[in-house]
N, C-alpha and C positions, 0 to 999 in steps of 0.2 A: 189310254181312254178320255174322250171328250166330255168335259165337266162344265155347267153348266152352272154360274154363281149369280146371286143379285148383289149388287153393290154395297147394300146395307150389311151384311155377313161381315162381321168383323173376325179378320184372320190375321194369323202369323206367317210368315215365312213358310214355314214348317209346314201349315194345313193342305199347300197345293202339292198336290205330287210330282214328280217330271212329266212334262209334256205340256200340251197348250190346252187353255181354259178359256171358255169364253164368261167375260166380265160385260154385263150390263148396267149400266147407268141412268135408270128410269127418271132421274130427275131433268136430267137433259136430252132423254130421249137417244143416247148413243152405245158405242159397243166396240169392244176390243178384245182380239187376244193375249193374254198372258202366257208368253213363253217361260217356263219353269226348267233351268239347268237339272240335269243329275243328281249334281252336288253344287254347294255355291263358295265361291271363293272367300279366303279370307287375306289381311294383309299381315305379313311378318314384320312389315316395318313402323307402319303407324297406329296397330291394334283398333282400326275402325272395325266395325262389325257390318255396317253395311255394303252392299254390291253395287257395281255399276248396272245403271238401265241403259237401255238403248232403245230407241223406238223406231220402228220401220215403218213405213207409208207407201203404199202400193200406187200403182201410176191409175191413170184412167181407163176405165174399163176392165181393170183386172181384178184382184182379190187380195185380202191377208194372205189367203194359201197360195196365191200366184207368186206371191213376192219371197213369201217362204222359202219356196224350191228354185225360183231364180237365183237368189242368191243366199241359198244352202244358211239363211238365217239362223233356225234354231240348232244348226251342228255347231254354229261360231258361239252361239249363247252357252251351249253346254260344254263347249270345250276351252271356254274362258271361265266360265261358273257367274256367269252374269246373271240377270232377270232382261228378258225381251216384253217390248209389247208392239203388237201388229194390229192399230187402229181399222176400223172399217170407214170408207168414206158415205158419201150418200150420193142417191140418183137424184135427178134435177128436181124434183117436187119434193125434196128431203122428208119421204115417207115410209122411207125403209132403215131407220135410226136402229130399230131394235126388234130387227125381222129373224136374228139367228144367225147361224153359222152359215146358214145360205145365201146372204143379202145381197150380196155382191156376184153371186155364181149365176152364167144363164142357163136357162130352164132346162135345156138339154144335156145342162152338166152338173146336177145337184148331187149334195152326200159324197160320198166316198170317189167318186168321180171329182168333183171340185177340190177335193184335198189332195187327192194324189196324181191325176191328172188334169190340171186347171183348163181352162179355156178362157178366152175371152168373151166379153157379152159383145155386143152391137153397138158401134159408137153413139147411143140414141140417148133421150133421157131416162132410161132404166140403168145406163151405167153408172158403177159408183165414181168420183173423184172427189178432190176438193177445189171446190167452187166460191166459196165461200170464207175467206180467211180470216173474218171477227169471229165468224159462229164455230171455224175450226180451231181458233186460237182458245175460244173459251171450252173446246173440249180436249184440248192438249193441257190446259189449269187443270181442270176435273181428272184427268190422266193421273197429274203429277199429285194431287191431292189423295185419290186413291191409293198409289201406292205407295205414297208417304205411310199412309195412316194402316194398310192393309198388308204390308210387306216389307223386308228388308232394305229394298233399294236406298241407297244413297243419293239424298236429294241435290247434292255438290257433284255429283259423279252421274250427270245425265248426259245422253249421245242422241242426235235424229242423223237419219239417214233415210233415202227415197229416190224411187225411181220414176223416172218421167213426171208425170203431174202430179206424183207423191215429191220429187227433187224442187219442183218448181215452187210447193208448200215449204219446204225446209230453207230454201232460200228466204221465202218469206218470213221463217221462223228465225231464222240468222240476222234478221235487220230487225224483229221487234220482240224475240224471246230470249235475249243474251240475258237476262236474269233470272231464266228457268233452266237455262241448256250450255252445257260447257262446250260441246264440239259436236261441229257440224258437217254432212256429207252428202250432199246431194250427189246425184247420177243421172246424166241425160236432162237436166231441167233446168240449164239457164236459161234466162229472160232479162231482159232490161228492168232493171228496178228505178222506180222514180224517187224513192224517198229509202233511205237507209240511216240507220243509227243502231250504236251497240253502247250498251251501258257498263262495259268491262271487257276484259282481255278474255277472248276466244281462241278456239282453234276450229280450222275449216279446211277441208280436203275434197275436192270435186274431181268428177270423171266425166268426159264428153267424146263420143267418136268423130272422128274427124270428117265423118261421112252421114251423120247424123241425119235420116231423111224425114222426121218426123217430130223433134223437139228442135230442131238446127241450132242445139246449143254452141255449137263450134263458131257460129258466131257472136256468142255475149260471153263465154268462158272465161276470157282473159280480162275482158272489163270485170268481170265479178271477182278475180284475184286482183286484180290492183286494187279496185276501190276498197278492197276487205283489208289488202296490206297496207293501205293509208289510214282507214279507222280503227285498225288494231296497234298502231304503231309498230308495225313490223318494216325489216331491211331486208334483203338478200345478202348472198356473198358477192355479188358482181360491185362495179363499177358504181359509185353515190349509192350504195343500196339496193341496186337492182335485182331482182330476182335472178338466178340462176337456172338454167337448165340441165337437167340430166336424165340420160336413157336410162329407163328401167329394165328395156330390151330393146331388140331389133324393132318391136311395133309400138312399143309405151313409151312416152317421155313424160316428164313431169316438171314445171317451173316452181321454186319455192321461195317461201320468204320465212327462212327459218331463224332468224332473230328477233324474239318477239318477248312482249313482256309475259313472266310467270310461264315461262319456257313453254307457250305456246309456239303454233306455226299456221302458217298459211300455205296452201299449195294446189295446184290444177293439175291434172293429168288429162292426156287425150294419147288415143288409141288410134295410129293410122289406117284409116280405110274400114274404121268400125261404124256400122249404121249404128239403129236405135236400140240398144242393147246393152247389157252389163259386161264390161270387161272382162275378159277369163271365162263366161257364161253362157250357156246355152238357154232360150225360153224353155220352159215345161211344157209347152205344146208343141214344140219344133217348128217352131215358127221362124228360125236364126238359122242365117247360113253359117256353115261350119267357119272357123278362123285359124288363122296359125296358133299353135302351142305357146308362142312367147307373148300372148297378149298377158298383160299384169292380170293376177286374180285379184279385180278390186274389191268385191266384197271380202277377202282375206285381208286385203292389205288396209280397208276402214279398220278393222279391229286390230291390228297390229298399232296402225297410228293412235286410235283412241288409247290404245293400252300405256301409250308415253303419258298418260294425264289422269293414271289411277293409282298412283304410290304403290305399284307391288300388287293389287285388287285382282289376284287373278289364281288361278288352280295352277298348283306346282310352282309357284314362284319360289325360288330359292334352293331349287332341289337339283341333283341329288346334294344332300347334306354331306358334311365331313363324317359322319356317321355311315351314310350310307356308301359312300366311297370307299371307306376304310373295309367295309363289309363285302364289297366288290372284289378288293385286292386278297380278301382271305381266301378265296379259293379258284379254281382253273378248270374248267370253263367256269368263267362267271354266273352267278347265281340266277338262276331263272326265277321270272315274277308273273304272278296272277293276278295282281291289284288291277284295278279300275278295269275292267273286261271291256265295259264299253267305249273305251278309248281304245286298247290293246286289238280286240277283234276287229276293229274297222269300222263299226258301226256311224262313229261320228269320224271318221278319219277325212280329211280335208283333198282331195284328188283333184 
């Protein structure tokens, strides 16, 4: 069940049950969905109590609900035991910052319709998006203050992803928020950046379809990767430190600069023939053309790449243990397990 909380309520991680919760920040007139997993990850190697946090920014004319279904965002959050945040963008007049769960939904699809079968708004002044980088940057800062004070999020394991206009903003954050965010994963949102600086080593992985017909990111994605590899002091395994191209499948290839400070990475991926969609996923409003099954599931790939940076802070890290394997060998057929039914029964199985 969706619960609404005022940002001034002080709560520990466990005070928010699993699910999505509307959090409002009256002091800046903004709101976001807090995505809480079924259970939280722990680190068996570092002993750190905090869990990773992933920010997901929706595209222009859609909503956090749309992005959640488009990327299986909540399912990935629960599978890893991390925390998620799905911020709401603003309309052109910036008047809907605290308009509740339907803030970015079209009038013909409110409530359960928007949450379960979301539709896009018209591309007009009522559509939500990320239009003011400086104002939205302050929103990100406020979100991270809230999560630090009111949840068990680890401020050193914060990641950001986004689609379309949300990815454009993630690329802006890549150049202006490296003191706050460790890893960035924009999808179909590369544009030319006039100015970019990073204050410390980061990780970056992006995706674009070769036939993107809305963001036209295919014309900028290679420049983004090259620029960030240089700023990040990364080199590839090719001649003179050039990036190497790896075919992930028949339809998806990635260029990577994987020799970076502090085990970071820079990688750009392209799915051949893909339009303005998330590789490996169909839009929840059935406006995508069906693609080959070989397309890299980029939403899943993002979480896999982020997992390289969390020092084992994820559910089931280190399992099965020696004791579990010994128990498995103790009988035949192997023992039956009924733990974690939310994983075993397929409710968050990633297909």
